LUMTORLO-997370 format. One record per residue (C-alpha): residue in one letter; y, z, x. Coordinates in steps of 0.5 Angstrom, whole numbers, padded with zeros to 4 digits, always signed. Each point is the difference from the previous one (the first is absolute). Example, Ala and Ser with C-alpha at 12.3 -4.5 7.8 and 13.67 -1.06 7.14 Angstrom:
% residues 2
a-0009+0016+0025
s+0007-0002+0002
***
This chain:
% residues 997
m-0216+0536+0261
s+0003+0005-0005
k+0002+0001-0007
i+0006+0003-0001
d+0004+0002-0006
n+0007+0003+0002
n+0007-0001+0000
d+0002+0002+0007
d+0005-0004+0004
e+0005+0001-0005
d+0003+0005+0005
r-0003+0003+0006
a+0000+0008+0000
s+0005+0003+0005
e-0003+0005+0005
e-0001+0006-0003
e-0005+0006+0001
e-0004-0002-0007
p+0001-0008-0002
s+0001-0001-0007
g+0001-0007-0004
p-0005-0006-0002
v-0007+0001+0002
r-0005-0005+0001
m-0008+0000-0001
v-0004-0003+0005
v-0008-0002-0002
p-0004-0003+0006
f-0003-0007+0000
k+0005-0002-0006
k+0005-0005+0000
g+0007+0001-0002
k+0007+0000+0002
k+0003-0003+0006
y+0002+0005+0005
p+0004-0001+0007
s-0004-0003+0006
n-0003+0005+0005
a+0002-0004+0006
i+0004+0004+0005
s+0007-0004+0002
n+0005+0004+0004
a+0002-0007+0003
k+0008-0001-0001
y+0000-0007+0000
n-0004-0006-0002
p+0001-0008+0003
i+0005-0001-0006
t+0004+0006+0000
f+0000+0001+0008
l+0006-0004+0002
p+0004+0001-0006
i-0001+0008+0000
i+0001+0000+0008
l+0007-0005-0001
y+0002+0005-0005
e-0001+0006+0004
q+0003-0003+0006
f+0006-0003-0003
k+0002+0006-0005
f+0003+0003+0007
f+0007-0002+0001
f+0000-0002+0007
n-0006-0005-0001
l+0003-0003-0006
y+0006-0001+0004
f-0004-0003+0006
l-0003-0005-0005
v+0007-0002-0003
v+0002-0001+0007
a-0006-0004+0002
l+0000-0004-0007
s+0008-0002+0001
q-0002-0004+0007
i-0003-0005-0005
i+0007-0002-0002
p+0003-0005+0005
s+0007+0003-0001
l-0003+0007+0002
r-0005-0002+0005
i+0002+0004+0007
g-0005-0002+0006
y-0008-0001-0002
l-0003+0002-0006
s-0005+0004+0004
s+0005+0005+0003
y+0000+0003-0007
v-0006-0001-0003
l-0005+0002+0006
p+0002+0007+0000
l+0000+0001-0007
a-0007-0004+0000
f-0002+0005+0005
v+0001+0006-0004
l-0003-0002-0006
f-0006-0003+0004
v-0001+0007+0003
t+0001+0004-0007
m-0005-0005-0003
s-0005+0000+0005
k+0000+0008+0000
e-0001+0000-0008
a-0005-0006+0000
i-0004+0004+0005
d+0000+0007-0004
d-0001-0004-0007
i-0006-0003+0003
q-0003+0006+0003
r+0001+0003-0007
r-0004-0005-0003
r-0006+0000+0005
r+0000+0008-0002
d+0000-0002-0007
a-0005-0005+0001
e-0005+0005+0003
a+0000+0005-0006
n+0000-0006-0005
k-0006-0003+0003
e-0004+0007+0000
g-0007-0001-0004
y-0002+0005-0005
e-0006+0001-0004
v+0001-0001-0007
l-0005+0002-0006
g-0002-0006-0004
r+0002-0005+0006
t-0005-0003+0004
n+0004-0001+0006
e+0006+0004+0003
v+0007+0000-0003
r+0006-0001+0005
s+0005+0006-0001
r+0005-0005-0003
d-0005-0002-0005
l-0001+0007-0003
k+0002+0001-0008
v+0001+0005-0004
g-0006+0003-0003
d-0005-0002+0006
l-0005+0005+0002
v+0001+0000+0008
v-0005+0003+0005
v+0004+0003+0006
k-0004+0003+0006
k+0002+0005+0005
d+0006-0002+0004
q+0002-0006-0004
r+0007-0001-0003
v+0000+0001-0007
p+0003-0006-0003
a+0003+0001-0006
d+0002+0007-0004
m-0007+0002-0003
i-0003+0005-0004
l-0006+0003+0003
l-0006+0000-0004
k-0006+0001+0004
s-0001+0003+0007
s-0006+0000+0005
e+0000+0007+0000
s-0004+0003-0006
n+0006+0005-0002
g+0005-0006+0000
e+0004+0002+0005
t+0003-0004+0006
f+0006+0000+0005
i+0005-0005+0001
r+0006+0000+0006
t+0007-0001-0003
d+0004-0001+0007
q+0002-0007-0002
l+0002+0002-0007
d+0004+0007+0001
g-0001+0001+0008
e-0004+0006-0001
t-0006+0001+0005
d-0005+0004-0004
w-0005-0002-0004
k+0000+0000-0008
l-0005+0002-0005
r-0001-0005-0005
i-0005+0001-0006
a-0004-0005-0004
c+0000+0001-0008
p-0006+0004-0002
l-0001-0005-0006
t-0001-0006+0005
q-0003+0003+0006
s-0007+0000-0002
l+0001-0006-0004
p-0004-0007+0002
d+0004-0005+0003
e-0001-0005-0006
h+0002+0005-0005
l+0007+0001+0003
g+0003-0005-0004
s-0001+0004-0006
v+0006+0005+0002
e+0007-0001-0002
i+0005+0003+0004
t+0007+0001-0002
a+0006+0001+0005
t+0007+0001+0000
a+0005-0006+0002
p+0001-0001+0007
s+0004+0005+0004
k+0003+0002+0007
s-0003+0007+0000
i-0006+0000+0005
h-0002+0007-0002
s-0001+0000-0007
f-0003-0004-0005
l-0002+0001-0007
g-0006-0004-0004
r-0006+0001-0004
i-0007-0003+0001
s-0005-0001-0007
l-0007-0002+0000
d-0003+0000-0007
s+0003+0006-0004
a+0001+0004+0007
s+0007+0000+0003
l+0003+0004+0006
p+0007+0000+0003
l+0001-0003+0007
s+0005+0002+0005
i+0002-0001+0007
d-0007+0003+0003
n-0003-0006-0004
t+0004-0006+0004
m+0000-0004+0006
w+0006-0003+0002
t+0001-0007+0003
n+0000+0001+0008
t-0003+0007+0000
v-0007-0001+0004
l-0007+0003-0002
a-0001+0006+0005
s-0008+0001-0003
g-0005-0003-0003
q+0000-0006-0005
a+0004+0000-0007
v+0001-0005-0006
g+0007+0000-0003
c+0003-0004-0006
v+0006-0004+0002
i+0006+0002-0005
y+0006-0002+0004
t+0001-0006+0005
g+0005-0003+0004
t+0007+0002-0001
e-0002+0005-0005
t-0004+0004+0005
r+0003+0007+0002
q+0000-0003+0007
a+0005-0006-0002
m+0004+0004-0004
n+0002+0005+0005
t+0001-0006+0005
s+0007-0001+0000
k+0005-0004+0005
a+0003+0005+0005
r+0007+0001+0000
a+0003-0005+0005
k+0004+0005+0005
i+0006-0002+0003
g+0002+0003+0007
l+0007+0003+0001
l+0001-0004+0006
e-0001-0006-0004
l+0005+0002-0006
e+0005+0001+0006
i-0001-0006+0003
n+0001-0004-0007
n+0007+0003+0000
l+0002-0002+0007
s-0003-0007-0002
k+0005+0000-0006
i+0005+0001+0005
l-0002-0005+0004
c+0000-0005-0006
v+0007+0002-0002
c+0002-0002+0008
v-0003-0006-0001
f+0004-0002-0006
l+0006+0003+0003
l+0000-0004+0007
s-0002-0006-0004
l+0006+0000-0004
l+0005+0003+0005
l-0002-0007+0004
v+0001-0004-0006
g+0007+0003-0001
l+0002+0000+0007
s-0001-0008-0001
g+0004+0000-0006
f-0005-0001-0005
r+0001-0007+0002
g-0004-0006-0004
q-0007+0002-0003
w+0001+0007+0003
w-0006+0003-0005
i-0005-0005+0004
s+0003+0003+0007
l-0001+0007-0003
f-0007-0001-0002
r-0001-0003+0007
f+0003+0006+0003
l-0005+0004-0004
v-0006-0004+0003
l+0003+0000+0007
f+0000+0008+0000
s-0006+0001-0004
s-0003+0003+0006
i+0004+0006-0001
i-0005+0002-0005
p-0006+0000+0004
v-0006-0003-0004
s-0005+0003+0005
l+0002+0007-0001
r-0005+0002-0005
v-0005-0004+0003
n+0001+0004+0007
l+0001+0007-0004
d-0007-0001-0004
l-0003-0002+0007
g+0003+0006+0003
k-0003+0004-0006
s-0007-0003+0001
v+0001+0002+0008
y+0001+0007-0002
a-0006+0001-0005
f-0004-0003+0006
l+0003+0006+0004
i-0001+0005-0005
e-0008-0002-0001
h-0001+0000+0007
d+0003+0006+0002
k-0006+0004+0003
s+0003+0007-0001
i+0000-0001-0008
p-0007-0004-0001
e-0002-0003-0006
t+0008+0000-0002
i+0001-0006-0005
v+0006-0004-0002
r-0001-0002-0007
t+0008-0002-0002
s+0002-0004+0006
t+0007-0001-0003
i+0003+0007+0002
p-0002+0003+0007
e+0008+0000+0002
d+0000+0005-0006
l-0004+0005+0004
g+0006+0001+0004
r+0005+0002-0005
i-0004+0005-0004
e+0004+0006-0002
y-0004+0004-0005
l-0008+0001+0000
l-0004+0002-0006
t-0006+0003+0002
d-0006+0002-0004
k-0004+0006+0002
t-0007+0000-0001
g-0004-0005+0005
t+0007-0002+0003
l+0003+0006+0003
t-0007+0003-0001
q-0007-0003+0002
n-0003+0001-0007
d-0006+0003+0004
m-0001+0006-0004
e-0003+0007+0001
l-0001+0006-0004
k+0003+0005+0004
k+0000+0006-0005
i-0002+0003-0007
h+0002+0005-0004
v-0004+0004-0006
g+0005+0004-0003
t+0000+0007+0005
v-0002-0003+0006
s+0001-0007+0004
y-0004-0003+0005
a+0002-0004+0006
g-0003-0002+0007
e-0005+0005+0003
a+0000+0003-0007
m-0004-0006-0003
d-0006+0002+0004
e+0000+0006-0005
v+0001-0005-0006
a-0007-0003+0003
s-0003+0006-0001
y+0002+0001-0007
v-0003-0007-0002
q-0006+0001+0004
g-0002+0007-0004
t+0001+0005+0004
s-0001+0007-0003
y+0006+0005+0000
s+0000+0008-0001
t+0006+0001-0003
r+0002-0003-0007
s+0007-0002+0002
r-0004-0005+0005
r-0005-0002-0005
d+0006-0002-0005
i+0004-0004+0006
a-0007-0003+0002
v-0001-0003-0008
r+0008-0002+0000
v-0001-0004+0006
r-0007-0003-0002
d+0003-0002-0006
l+0006-0003+0003
v-0004-0004+0005
f-0005-0002-0005
a+0006-0003-0005
l+0003-0004+0006
a-0007-0003+0002
v-0001-0002-0007
c+0007-0002-0003
h+0002-0006+0004
n-0001-0008+0000
v-0003+0000+0007
t-0007-0005+0001
p-0004+0002+0005
v-0002-0007+0004
i-0006+0000+0005
e+0000-0006+0005
d-0004-0001+0006
g-0003+0008-0001
d+0007+0002+0000
l+0004+0004-0006
s+0007-0002-0002
y+0004+0001-0006
q+0004-0005-0004
a+0006+0002-0004
a+0007-0002-0002
s+0003+0006+0003
p-0001+0003+0007
d+0002+0007-0003
e-0007+0000-0004
i-0004-0003+0006
a+0003+0006+0004
i-0002+0005-0005
v-0007-0003-0001
k-0001+0000+0008
w+0003+0008+0000
t-0005+0002-0005
e-0006-0003+0004
t+0003+0004+0006
v-0001+0006-0004
g-0007-0001-0002
l+0001-0005-0007
l-0002-0007+0001
l+0001-0006-0005
l-0006-0003+0001
k+0000-0005-0005
r+0005-0003-0006
d-0001-0005-0005
r+0003-0001-0007
t-0004+0005-0003
s-0002+0005+0005
i+0002+0004+0006
t-0005+0003+0005
l+0002+0006+0004
l-0004+0003+0006
h+0001+0007+0002
q-0001-0001+0007
g-0002+0008+0001
s-0006+0000-0005
k-0001-0008+0001
a+0000+0000-0008
e+0003-0006-0004
q+0004+0001-0006
r+0001-0005-0005
l+0005-0001-0005
d+0001-0005-0006
i+0007-0003+0000
l+0002+0000-0008
q+0007-0002+0001
n+0005-0002+0006
f+0007+0000+0000
p+0003-0004+0006
f+0007+0002+0003
s+0006-0003-0001
s+0007+0000+0002
d+0002+0002-0007
t-0004+0005-0001
k-0001+0003+0007
r-0007+0003-0002
m-0007-0002+0000
g-0006+0003-0004
i-0007+0000-0001
i-0005+0002-0005
v-0007+0002+0002
r-0006+0003-0002
d-0005+0005+0004
s-0007-0002-0004
e-0003+0006+0004
r+0005+0005-0003
d+0001-0004-0006
e+0008+0001+0001
i+0006-0005-0001
w+0006+0001+0005
f+0006-0004+0000
f+0003+0000+0007
q+0008-0002+0001
k+0004-0001+0006
g+0007-0002+0001
a+0007+0001+0002
d+0003+0007-0001
s+0006-0003-0004
v-0005-0002-0005
m-0006+0005+0001
a+0005+0006-0001
r+0000-0001-0008
i-0007-0001+0000
v-0004+0006+0003
q+0001+0007-0002
k+0006+0004+0001
n+0000+0003+0007
d+0005+0003+0005
w-0002-0003+0006
l+0000-0008+0000
e+0007-0002+0000
e+0001+0005+0006
e-0006-0003+0004
t+0001-0007-0001
g+0007+0001+0003
n-0003+0004+0006
m-0005-0006+0001
a+0006-0005-0001
r+0004+0003+0005
e-0006-0001+0005
g+0001-0007-0001
l-0007+0000-0004
r-0001-0004-0006
t-0003+0004-0006
l-0005-0001-0006
v-0001+0005-0005
i-0007+0001-0003
g-0003+0003-0006
r-0006-0001-0005
k-0002+0002-0007
k-0007+0001-0003
l-0001-0004-0006
t-0005+0001-0006
t-0004-0006-0002
e+0004+0001-0007
a+0006-0001+0003
y-0002-0005+0005
n-0003-0004-0006
a+0007+0000-0004
f+0004-0002+0006
l-0005-0006+0001
e+0001-0002-0007
k+0007+0000+0000
y+0000-0003+0007
t-0005-0006-0001
s+0005-0002-0006
a+0006+0000+0004
s-0003-0004+0005
l-0002-0006-0005
m+0007-0001-0002
l+0004-0006+0003
k+0007+0003-0001
d+0002+0006+0004
r-0007+0001+0002
d+0002+0004+0007
g+0005+0004-0004
e-0005+0002-0006
m-0005+0002+0005
a+0004+0004+0004
k+0002+0004-0006
v-0007+0002-0002
v-0001+0002+0007
t+0006+0005+0000
e-0002+0002-0007
y-0007+0002+0001
l+0000+0001+0008
e+0006+0002+0004
k+0001+0007-0003
d-0001+0006+0003
l-0004-0002+0006
e-0002+0005+0005
l+0004+0000+0006
l-0005-0001+0006
g+0004-0001+0006
l+0005-0004+0004
t-0001-0005+0006
g+0005-0002+0005
v-0002-0006+0004
e+0004-0002+0006
d+0002-0007+0002
k+0001-0001+0007
l+0007-0003+0003
q+0000-0007+0002
v-0001-0001+0008
d+0007+0001+0003
v+0004+0001-0007
k+0004+0005+0003
p+0003-0004+0006
s+0001-0006-0004
l+0004+0003-0006
e+0004+0003+0005
l+0001-0006+0004
l+0002-0004-0007
r+0005+0006-0001
n+0003-0001+0006
a+0001-0007-0001
g+0004+0001-0006
i-0005-0001-0005
k+0001+0004-0006
i-0007+0002-0003
w-0003+0002-0007
m-0007+0002-0001
l-0002-0002-0007
t-0007+0004-0002
g-0004+0002-0006
d-0001+0007+0003
k+0002+0006-0002
v+0007+0003+0003
e-0003+0005+0004
t-0005-0005+0003
a+0005-0005+0001
r+0005+0005+0004
c-0005+0002+0004
v-0002-0007+0002
a+0007-0002+0001
i+0001+0006+0005
s-0006+0000+0004
a+0001-0008+0001
k+0007+0001+0002
l+0003-0004-0005
v+0004+0006-0001
p+0002+0004+0006
r-0001+0007+0001
g+0006+0004-0002
q+0002-0005-0005
y+0002+0002-0006
v-0004-0003-0006
h+0003+0000-0007
t-0005+0000-0005
i+0001-0002-0007
a-0006+0001-0005
g-0002+0001-0007
m+0008-0002-0002
t+0000-0002-0008
r+0008+0001-0001
t+0005-0005+0001
d+0005+0005+0002
v-0004+0003+0005
a-0001-0007+0003
y+0007-0001+0000
d+0001+0007+0004
q-0005-0002+0005
l+0003-0007+0001
e+0007+0004+0002
y-0004+0004+0005
l-0003-0006+0003
r+0006-0003+0001
s+0003+0006+0003
r-0006+0000+0005
p-0001-0007+0003
d-0004+0003+0006
c-0006+0003-0004
c-0007-0003-0002
l-0001+0000-0007
l-0007+0001-0003
i-0001-0002-0007
d-0005-0001-0005
g-0002-0005-0005
e+0003+0003-0006
s+0007+0002+0003
l+0000-0007+0003
a-0001-0003-0007
l+0006+0004-0003
f+0004-0002+0005
l-0002-0008-0001
e+0001+0001-0007
n+0007+0003+0000
f+0003+0000+0007
k-0003-0006+0003
k+0006-0003+0004
e+0003+0007+0002
f-0007+0003+0002
f-0001-0006+0005
e+0007+0000+0003
a-0002+0007+0002
a-0007-0001+0002
v+0001-0006+0005
v+0004+0004+0005
l-0005+0006+0000
p-0004+0000+0007
a-0007+0000-0004
v-0002+0000-0007
i-0007+0003-0003
a-0002-0002-0007
c-0006+0003-0003
r-0004-0002-0006
c+0002-0007+0000
s-0003-0005-0004
p-0001-0007+0003
t+0006-0003-0005
q+0004+0006+0003
k-0001-0002+0007
a+0002-0008-0001
e+0006+0002-0004
i+0002+0005+0006
a+0000-0006+0005
k+0003-0005-0005
l+0006+0005-0001
i+0001+0002+0007
k+0000-0008+0002
t+0006-0001-0006
s+0004+0006+0001
t+0000+0000+0008
k-0001-0008+0001
k-0004+0002+0006
r-0007-0002+0002
v-0005+0004-0002
c-0007+0001+0002
c-0006+0002-0004
i-0007+0002+0003
g-0006+0003-0003
d-0008-0001+0000
g-0002+0000-0008
g+0000-0004-0006
n+0005+0005-0003
d+0005-0002+0006
v+0000-0008-0002
s+0006+0000-0004
m+0004+0004+0005
i-0002-0004+0005
q+0001-0007-0004
a+0007+0003-0002
a+0002+0001+0007
d+0004-0005+0005
v-0006+0001+0005
g-0006+0003-0003
v-0005+0003+0005
g-0008+0001-0002
i-0005+0005+0004
v-0007-0002+0000
g-0003+0007-0002
k-0005+0003-0004
e+0003-0001-0007
g-0002-0008+0002
r+0004-0006+0002
q+0004-0001-0007
a+0007+0003+0004
s-0002-0004+0006
l-0001-0007-0004
a+0007+0001-0004
a+0004+0002+0006
d+0004-0005+0004
f-0003+0004+0007
s-0007+0003+0000
i-0001+0005+0005
n-0006+0005+0002
q+0004+0006+0001
f+0007+0003-0001
c+0002+0001+0007
y+0000-0008+0001
l+0006+0000-0005
t+0004+0003+0006
k-0002-0006+0004
l+0001-0005-0005
l+0007+0002-0002
v+0003+0002+0007
w-0003-0005+0004
h-0002-0006-0004
g+0005+0001-0005
r+0006+0000+0006
n-0003-0006+0003
s+0000-0004-0006
y+0007+0002-0003
k+0003-0001+0007
q-0003-0006+0002
s+0001-0004-0007
a+0007+0002+0000
k+0001-0003+0007
l-0004-0006-0002
a+0004-0001-0006
q+0007+0001+0003
f-0002-0005+0006
i-0003-0005-0004
i+0007+0000-0004
h+0004+0000+0007
r-0005-0006+0002
g+0002-0004-0007
l+0008+0002+0001
i+0001-0002+0007
i-0002-0007-0001
s+0004+0000-0007
i+0006+0002+0004
a-0001-0005+0005
q+0000-0005-0005
a+0006+0003-0003
v+0004-0001+0007
y-0002-0007+0000
s+0002-0002-0007
i+0007+0003+0001
s+0000-0003+0007
s-0002-0007-0004
s+0006+0000-0005
f-0004+0004-0005
e-0005-0005-0001
p-0007+0002-0002
l-0003-0003+0006
a-0007+0003+0002
l+0000+0003+0007
y-0008+0001+0001
q-0005-0005-0004
g-0007-0001-0001
l-0005+0003+0005
l+0006+0005+0003
l+0001+0003-0006
v-0007+0001-0002
g-0002+0002+0007
y+0005+0005+0001
a-0002+0004-0006
t-0008-0001+0002
i-0003-0002+0007
y+0007+0002+0004
t+0001+0007-0003
m-0005+0002-0005
m-0005+0003+0005
p+0005+0004+0004
v+0003+0003-0006
f-0006+0002-0004
s-0003+0003+0006
m+0006+0005-0001
v-0005+0004-0005
l-0004+0002+0006
d+0006+0004+0003
r+0000+0007+0000
d+0006+0005+0001
v-0004+0006+0002
d-0007+0002+0002
e-0005+0002-0005
d+0000+0007+0003
v+0008+0001+0000
a+0000-0002-0008
e-0005+0005-0002
l+0004+0005+0005
y+0006-0001-0003
p-0001-0001-0007
e+0008+0001-0001
l+0000-0007+0002
y-0003-0002-0007
k+0007+0003-0003
e+0004-0006+0003
l-0005-0005-0004
t+0001+0003-0007
e+0008-0001+0001
g-0001-0008+0001
r+0004-0001+0006
s-0005-0005+0003
l+0002-0005-0005
s+0007+0001-0003
y+0006-0003-0002
g+0003+0002+0007
t-0005-0002+0004
f+0000-0007-0004
f+0007-0001+0001
v-0001+0001+0007
w-0005-0005+0001
v+0005-0005-0004
l+0005+0002+0005
i-0005-0002+0006
s-0002-0006-0004
v+0007-0003-0001
y+0002+0002+0007
q-0006-0003+0003
g+0000-0006-0004
a+0007-0002+0001
i+0000+0001+0008
i-0006-0004+0000
q+0002-0006-0004
g+0008+0001+0002
l-0002+0000+0008
a-0005-0006-0001
q+0006-0004-0003
v+0005+0002+0005
l-0005-0001+0006
v-0003-0006-0002
g+0005-0003-0005
l+0000-0002-0008
d+0000-0007+0001
m-0005-0004-0004
s-0002-0003+0007
f-0002+0007+0003
f-0003+0002-0007
l-0007+0000+0003
q+0002+0004+0006
m+0004+0005-0004
v-0007+0001-0004
s-0004+0001+0006
v+0004+0005+0003
s+0002+0004-0006
f-0007+0000-0003
t-0003+0002+0006
a+0005+0006+0001
l-0002+0002-0007
l-0007+0000+0001
l+0000+0004+0007
n+0005+0005-0003
e-0005+0001-0006
l-0006+0001+0005
l+0005+0005+0004
m+0002+0003-0006
v-0007+0002-0002
a-0001+0003+0008
i+0006+0004-0001
e-0002+0003-0007
i-0007+0002+0002
i-0001+0007+0002
t-0007+0000+0002
w-0003-0006+0003
n-0007-0002+0000
k-0005-0006+0002
i+0001-0004-0007
m+0008+0001+0001
i+0000-0003+0007
a-0005-0006-0002
t+0004-0002-0006
e+0006-0001+0004
i-0003-0004+0005
v-0004-0004-0005
t+0006-0001-0004
f+0004-0002+0006
g-0005-0005+0003
a-0001-0003-0007
f+0007-0002+0000
v+0000-0003+0007
a-0006-0004-0002
s+0003-0002-0006
i+0006-0003+0003
p-0003-0007+0001
f+0000-0001-0007
l+0007+0002-0002
g+0003-0006+0002
d+0003-0001-0006
y+0004+0006+0000
f+0001+0001+0008
d+0003-0004+0005
l-0007+0000+0005
q+0004-0003+0006
y+0005+0006-0001
l-0005+0005+0001
l-0002-0002+0007
t+0008+0001+0002
g+0002+0007+0003
a+0006+0000-0005
f-0005+0001-0006
y-0003+0006+0004
w+0007+0004+0002
k+0003-0002-0007
t-0006+0003-0003
a+0000+0006+0004
a+0007+0002-0001
i+0000-0001-0007
t-0006+0004-0001
a+0003+0006+0005
s+0006+0000-0004
a-0004+0001-0007
l-0005+0005+0003
v+0004+0004+0005
p+0005+0003-0004
i-0005+0002-0005
w-0005+0003+0005
l+0006+0004+0003
a+0002+0003-0006
k-0007+0002-0002
v-0001+0003+0007
i+0007+0004+0000
r-0002+0003-0007
k-0007+0002+0002
r+0004+0004+0006
f+0005+0003-0004
r-0003+0000-0007
p-0007+0000+0001
p-0005+0000-0007
t-0004+0006-0001
y-0007-0004+0002
a+0004-0002+0007
k+0001+0008+0001
v-0007+0002-0002
r-0003-0006+0005
q+0005+0003+0006
r-0003+0007-0001
***
């Protein structure tokens, strides 16, 4: 337990780079204030809340509430029509399916939680293992290799003598590289029984997983704590053994505070169906009112009105949502089991139809269009550059070959200085497993550079928190450097640095590398840097500028005193430390050279982008890279066709210039736009609406130097300004906000980890899989869901029209035509399987869909489900319902003595009509479709002996039943079939034209 003296929990710190606010003091082994339980609970329900929450979630939808009212109305004798089961069973079936799915999902969540909560840990001062759920703030927990960290902890001791250990954070931030963590020097050598003497001061709980401020005290000594001293919940210890002190538990851990409920996404098709269903609702009311009106509003007409509403309730099909949800599950299954796009995962199964409606694609560059597989291709040392075979000359310089001329000796010295700086200035850790040497680092750029220094003769042999050991492969001599300070790379500073001491030469050096945009003002003045970075960028290379500065002992000590003082601050610590670095180190660095690293294009990126462009999708590339690099990659990837004019807007700071550029874009809607983050920010601040009105019509837009926030804002603005479906694709943590802001988010499992993949609606392994996902699976999902929805509406509408015809013929009395098993069976066992099998239909083959991407354009126009197609189906339903019931009444008679015979004929004709209508609508047959037709008809025939309360079974044995049923079915079906054949002959749909080729 712990003794805590604090005033936190008043306010939770919002996510900041440096959390500030109330602090807590933790002393191990001491009792204190109660903090949240460490039990993990991702369950959505408990036994008490399950039913109320489920019912609320279901009946907040108008249609479910409508059917509940209809079902409850049957309790009232004066409103009752037929059997109560006729109206309760369909609704109960829908609720049962939904509740079963939710219950199964929640049980699985509880099982996963239970596994984590029961995991045992060794806690100092306890004789038995303590379950994860029972850990408290202040407990000293022993974490072993490959064991999950159960709570947010401060690392006090490591099994390594230098206090170092590695953790894996892929379950927290999605990054696959190992992270170095360091035990506090005050506690690393302290015996376990004395660890209770320390006092830890920490800031209030925060969302920020990349920053932490704290202080640890022992007696009179005090040292600062940073992110390097922490182990957050759900990270995994990758090496050795560690002892940590729990400082945050349960809901206050970084993991819990960053776990938010994903935004519930509703597909465009569902919104369209919702609008159509509202029209149907109005139709039900108007039809009921019309029949009551035609009867002259006689007697208790309001009761008749309500009875008509009940009779026509099937117009609004209660099974529509269930069928569409089951259809989505089928589409998700087909996507995940498509062998041509292996390991694709559907994380959001509610929006597969939106894959067929995408009009804007926003893509990251690095790791998405490119492989994030880095290779150093070129270096420049001021007067000469080296690439390709010339790298052999670099290797000879590094190995110390002597040269006769002075100029060659000068170049050799410069090259050796640059290679040495590259081998030292990084955060790469060599790892030897099973005798093989590999490198771990947060950035693939750094690994590529260190691998290159190895190829030219300078090997990174060992690295820990205090030293770096290099091996000169030519002489086999080792060189050890003491690490005095390390300044990691961040997206804000865009640079990293290191201070090392060469004890043999008694020299202290500060090395720094970073983006040219920030290093240009740090290095000494020169006349070649800007030109050469531009040249490398045009070759598609990622550039880094490298510089160094020699420090005297006095200068270093002065810096260290100020830096240490700044590091002990709890408020704005990082800012104060950065100021000290800038003041004492980042001035007049000697410019050593420039590196160019190539990021290879992803497999089949060029044909994929060309196919998507031909499909009518406008593509925006959003990247943090330089303008020239982005331009080169866009052209090489065929994002911008060769010969296409690319209008560049960069470095713009004046609003009058921005307005002029806006006018130019309006006058050139056929050009591609290349814009940097600074200029984009100016547009967003002053001409947001006008800029997007002009930009969304351009064939391609490339935005450079974009921040993650800008990427997300662009996605949201395109959605609001165009009302079109937007898809965002990326592979890194910086793409998560953009992916979550999109209508459809796609994450690529890449070298930057799985963070984007975990946050996305769809996870894929390569960019080229996106084309299959959109033009094939998106097409099928949208087309078949649209057809399924309209057919289910038709199925409900036709039986309601038959009911209306019967009511009109019965002097406008609200008498039920079909009751009990007929009404329930019609929407379930008699028609459900054939109708649902339509989700497996295909209008074109897969190779045709990819060969003619222009077919995708039709999908974005929403022609498969529109007001036009809806009213066509309404007219079909009205015609068929009126013909079936009208002819049944004419051929059999309307007298009550013939009622069962008339129902036998009309219902059988109605059922045959639906089965044959499914057959007419199917384009590509398969075995499942044939089987559902046969099985369903067989089920109807087999059930006839049990329908004695609804059919005249003796009449079914006469020839009159068969010829009348056949005549009615033909009258309802043949005209519709002929109209379909004639239309296909003279005005064939596009897919039919393609199939004929």
